[in-house]
N, C-alpha and C positions, 0 to 999 in steps of 0.2 A: 761430346758425341751419343745420337738418338740411332737407337738400333731396333731395327723392326723383324716379324717373326714368320718362316714360315712352318707350315707346320707337315706332319708326317705321320702315314697310319699305323708304322711296323717301321723299326730300326736293322732289321736283323738283316746286314751284306749291304745298306749301301747309304754306311758316311754319314757326316754329320751334317744340321742342316745348318749352311753359311750364307743367309741375302743379310745383305745390312747396310740400312742408308748413315753415311758419316757426315757429318758438318766443320771439314776442316776450320774454319771460322772467317775472320772477314778479311777483304782486304783492303791495300788502304784507302781505295775511295770510300768505302765503308758498305762493298756490294757484298751481300755475302756470296758467298763460293762455296756452293754441295757439290760437290762427288760422290758420286755415288760407286763402292764399287761390290760386284754383285758376282760373287763366285758360284761355280758347280756346285750346284746342290748335293750330286753323289759322285762316285767312280763312275764313269766308264765299268757298263756291263756290257759292251758289246763284247770288248777285250777279251776279259776273263770268259764268255760263254767261248768264244773261240781259242782258246790256251784250254778249257774241259772240251770240245770238240777234237782239238790236235791229242790232249791226254787220253782219252777214250777210241781212240781210233788206234794209238799205240799196246793199250790196253788189252783191246780186242787180237791185236794182230798175237800180242804177247799169249793171250785167253787161247786164240786158236792152236800155237804152239805148241804148248800144254797139253790142251787136248789129245791133238794128235799122237804127240811122243809120247805120250803116258798108255793110250791102247798101244800105236805101238811098238811100247816094251815087252808086254804081253802076248807077241804074234811072234811064234818060231823058228820062223826062217828071217836071216838078216838081205833079204831079196826085198821080203815084203819090207819090212823098217828103213830100207832104202826110198825103193816105192813111195812110203809115205814121206819121207823126210820131201824131197821135190814136191810131190802133193801138197804138201806148205804154203812151196814159196807160187803156187799157183793157188792157191784159196785163198790168201790175205788177198793179194789186191782187186779179184773180183768181188770176196766179201764188201771188201772197200767201196766199188763200185756199186753194186745194190744193194747195200744199204744205204748208200748218199740221198739211193734214188726213192730208196723208201722212209726217208728222212726220218732216218734211225738218228742221225745228230742234227739234231734241232731245238726250238727253242720244247715244243710238245715233251720231248721224246725226255728235255731236262727234269722237264713238270712233272708227268705220270708218268712211275715205273712199269706200269702195269700195257701203257702204250710200248712202251721204248721196249719191252723182254718180249709183247709179241709182234714186232718189228723184226728183234731179233730171232725169233723163230722163221719168220719169213724170208731171210738176209739170207737167213742158212739153207733152208731150203733152196732156193733160188741160189744159192753158189752152189750147192752140190748139180743139180739140173742145170745152168750153162756148165759147169766143166763137163759135163758126160756129154753134151751138144758140140762141147770148144774136140772133145776126143776123139768122138766121130768124127769130124768132117777132117782132122788132123792125119786119124789113120792112128794115134797116138800107140806104142806099144807097151804104155804105162798100163798094166793090172792089178786089181788086189777084191781079195774076197768080196763078198757082197754084206756079209756079216763083219765084217772088218771096218767098213764101211758106214755101216748101222751104228756099230759102236762111235766111230768120229765121229758122225752128226750127233747123236745125242751127247756124248760128252762136251760137242763144241756149243753144242747149246744151253747145256749147264752151267758152262762156266761161263760162256757172255753174260747170261742174266743174273750170274749172280755177281758179277761184276758191277752192274748198275743196281744190285740193293746195297751196294759196299757203299759205290762211290756217293750216293745219294745223301745223307746226313754233309761229307763235304760241299757239295753243291746249293745245297741250302745255308750253307756258313757263310759261303763265300759269295752267292748269287742272290740270297732272299729266295722265300717261297713263291713269290711269280718268272723269277729269271731274268727280271726285265723292271726300267726304267720307264714308270710313268707321270709324268708330270698334266693334275689338273689345270686348268687357270678359271679360276670362279670367277664372268665378269657380267653378273646377275643375270645370268638365265636360271632354269632350274639346277638344283642341288641333284651331287653326284657319289658317287659311294665307292673305290674301290679299295681293296687290298693290296696293301702295300703302295699307293701313290702317295706325291709330294703335292699336296695341296696349295694353290695359292691365292690370295684372293688381290682380283686384278685392281679396287679401286682404293688397296692397301699402297699396292707397290708401282703405282701409277701407269700400270700398263694398258697401252691402247691399242688396236689394230692401222696404225696410220705409216701405213710404207711409203707416205712422202716425209717423212722423216728418218734420216739417214743415223740417230742419235738410239729413236725408239727401237728399231730396226734391231741393233745392237742392244741394250738393252732386252732384248726380245729372247738374240740369239744365244746371250749366256745362259740367261734361264735353262736355255734348255738344249744348252752341252747335256750333253752323252747319259738325254731321252731316247726312251725307244720307241715311245707313242707320248704323245701329246693330245690332250685332249680339252678342248675350252668350250664351257658352257656362257652363253650367250643371250639377248636377246634378239631377236631374226633380224634385224634389221644391221647389228655389226656381223651380222654369218660371213659376206661376200667378204667383208675388210679382212676377217679374218682364214678367209681361206684363200684367199690373194697370199699372208703369210708365210702360213704354212707349203704355198707354191713355189718360192721361193726362201726357203730352209728346208736343210737336208735331216728330214724326223721327218716323223708316221703322224700325219694331221689330221684329228679327227674332231666335227664338232654335233656338241651332244644334239639330241634332238627328239624330243618329248613322244613326238607320232612313233618316231620307229621301233619304241617298244609298243605304245601302245596299239600299231597296228601286227605286230608281231613281223617288221618288213626282216628276212631273210639276206636280202643283197639289193644293189640298184642297177642299170642297164642308162647307158646314154645312147637313143637310136633319134640319128635326124637333125632333129631343131626341137627337140624337147628329150626331158629323163623319166622317170618312171622308178618306182619303190616299190623292189619284186616282193608281193608277200605269201606266196604261196608255188610250188614247187612240186609238191605229191611228195607222198613218203617214202614210195618208193620208186627204186631206178625201172626201166624197158627190163634188164635186165632182170632183177631181182622177180619184177611180174611174170617174166618168163618162165624163172622157176619156180615159183610158185603157184606158179597155172598148173605146171608144166606135174607139181606134185598131189594137185587138186583133179588133174584127170586122172592119175595113174589109179589114184586111192580108192577116189569115189566110184569109179565103174567096178575095182577089183572088191570092193565091199557091196555093192547092189548085186554082183555076180554071188557071190558067199549067200550073202543073207536075201538072196531070190526065195527059199523056201517060207523062211518068214513070212517076207512080205506077202507073201499068198494066202498064206495059212492067215494074217491077220487081217488083208483083207475081206476075205469068208465070211468070217466071223462080224467083223464091223458091219457088213450086209445083212446077215442071216437073224444077226440081233432088232432090227427096226429098218430092214428094205430100205434104208438110207443111203448116201450119194459115200462113195466110201472114203473119200477125199475133202477135205476141208483145205479152202484159197483163202488168202487173205491177200490186201495190198500193205505192203513194207515198203519201207522207201529206203536201197542201197546207194553203191558210190555212186559220187558224181551227183545225189540228191534223185536220181529215179526213182522212180515206182517200180514194184516190178510186183508179180504175183508168187507165194510161200508155198507148200506143198505141207499139207499133216496128215494124218489119219486122223480121220472123223472122231471126234470123242466127245462131242457133245451131240446132245439131241437136235438134229433135221430143225426144227419147230421154234427152238431158241439159239440160235447159232450168230454170235455177235462180230459180224462184219469191221466194223468199227475200232473195238477193240478197247471199247472204253471201259466194261468193265473187268479186271481182272479176275482170274479164278481162285476160288479157297475150297479151303481144308472141304467144305462140305457143303461144296456147288451143285443145286438142284439140277443144272444141266450136263452135269459129267455121266455118261452112260454107264453102263455097268462096265464091259469092256475096257468102254472113256478110260476109267478111273484105272484100270490096268497097265493099258500103253503109257498113259501119261506118267504113273509111278515111276516106272522102269526106264524112262526118255523113247518108245519106243513108238513113241506119236509123233515124233521128228525124222524119223530115217526116209520118208521122202522127201525132205531136202538135200538128198543126195542128188536126186532131179534138179534141184536148182543149182546142182553143184556144177553137176555138165555141162548144164546150157548158160554154164558162166554168170546167173545172175549173182554166189555167195560162192563165197570161197570157204574150203574146210575150217579155216579157223580166222577169225575176227571178230567184231564186232557184233553181239545178236543185235539182229532187226525184231526191230520193236514196233508195234498195230499202233498207225496214227492217231489215232484217238485212246491213246493209252496215257493216263494220268502219275505223277506221283504226289500224292495226296488231294490237293483240286487244281493244281497247275501241270499243262502241260509241260512234255522234258524238257522242252528250247528253254520253256519258260523261265523253268527253275535255272539254269544254265548256259548259257549261250555257248560253252564249249561244246554243247551237246552235237552242234552239226559240225565238228570234225572228226567225229566216228564214221562220217559220206566219205571220207576222204580213199577209206578203201572199202572193196567188198566186204560189207554183212561174213559172219561166221557159222558155220554151223553149231560151231563151238567156238569159246575163247576165254582168256584172261579171266575176266570175274564169274564163268559158270566154272569154275576150278575154286575159284576161292570158294563157291560157297554162294555168290550173288544171285541169285535166281528166285524166280516168283514173283509175288506181286508188288510193286511200289505203290505200301500204304502212304508211307511218308516220303518226304525229299530228299530225306536222309538217303534212305531207300536209295535212289538215284544217285544222287552223290556218290556214295563209295563203290558205285558200279562202272560210274563212268573215271571216275580216278583211274580204277584198274582198264578202261579201255582206252583210255589214254597216256600209260602205261608201256600199253601195249603199240599203238601206233608207233612208242620213242623209238626207235630200232631194231627192223624188222630184223630175221634172221630163220634161218631154216632151224639150225636146234632149239630155237622157243616154240616153232610149230611144235612140233615133232613130241618136244615135253610137257606142250599142254596138251597134246592127242590122248599122250599114253595116260596124262592126271585126271584127262574126262573122265576116262574106264572107273575112278575111283569114286565117283560122285555122278553114276550113272541112275542107284537108286540114290535118293538123296530126300529132306525131310522138308523140304521146298517143294520137290517136286510133287504137284496136285492137278 
């Protein structure tokens, strides 16, 4: 008997490799009778996930009951305890409904404890809101004190979040780290590595995307049994055939395309008689942009009113020193790669201004005036950019806009790293994550830009109001900085 192998990146929770080619001998005519027995590569994780989801729903119901009963035992009145008991019976089905809509019982929730615990909080507060609304519409006579209800909600959140932490080792043991069965069929394409995936060599097992051969379809179906995802890496000429195989299979089929990774594709779309690869959707949704813009207008407007005496004083001092203009204007590149005029208090001699920004300011720069040295050292020269914020050219927080002629070593910024252009997907900021981390000043080397760019790209990855507030508060600590000259 000849046995061939199937490799697997990990053995946790996925069963044994059991693909074999068996030669049973020859028949009376001397013709080889080769019978291939290919058993499922692993147990069905879909059934196990369903069992875990049902168990989690039961545990959640029990946890809610325990939380409410525990709080109810502390109430002095028997009537209040009875109300809580009735409330539990209403709370549990409402919680299940909202939890299902929030994907609390999903693969991602099984993989990520943090995701699950955050969704628990959303589901509990959503359930409370729904019950209040239902009670109002139904004119329910049930009434419970705000303090008791608050303790109920807090207890439920703690208990349900704890359940996720307790059951996680059980999930990893029975379903593996990815909670999915993933099969990779290598049919001569680019190499693919997925943690925990089964890897099958198509040539070794004589697997072909021949949808006209019922026996081949049967072989492929046996390999795909119990698989949640099947990835095929093949040459472009066989992609259409593999796609047809997947469309006739009860499996999530994917064809590896190196261009998807190199182009940074985020989705695909079919329209009329053509298809497109979506490579950009913008880092912020319309709702996020509206919230961020509202914060900018409110904060910048209040800051300008509060700082107006200081701004007037600085303007007078700059004017008196050399009779030159108060403001310095320079073109910078903002969102959508559009150029805009940025405003700063003029800190250099009028005859030595660098409109292109090819020369970065240095510690002993002879272009800087006496007043300029003070306002640059304290970052006061940047305050007129609050006007840019109100105009909509800039935001309070975002990647700092650089002069068009700026150099990192001897190269333009975008020549050092093409990802520099990604910064222009958001409005530039008065301050940013790079500035809070002390990454400011001249970019004498390419490394200086690389560190700054990495911080900017990190900021682009998932905007939140809380992060902006943290950056604004963190900026106060670095207003006076050793690199501010």
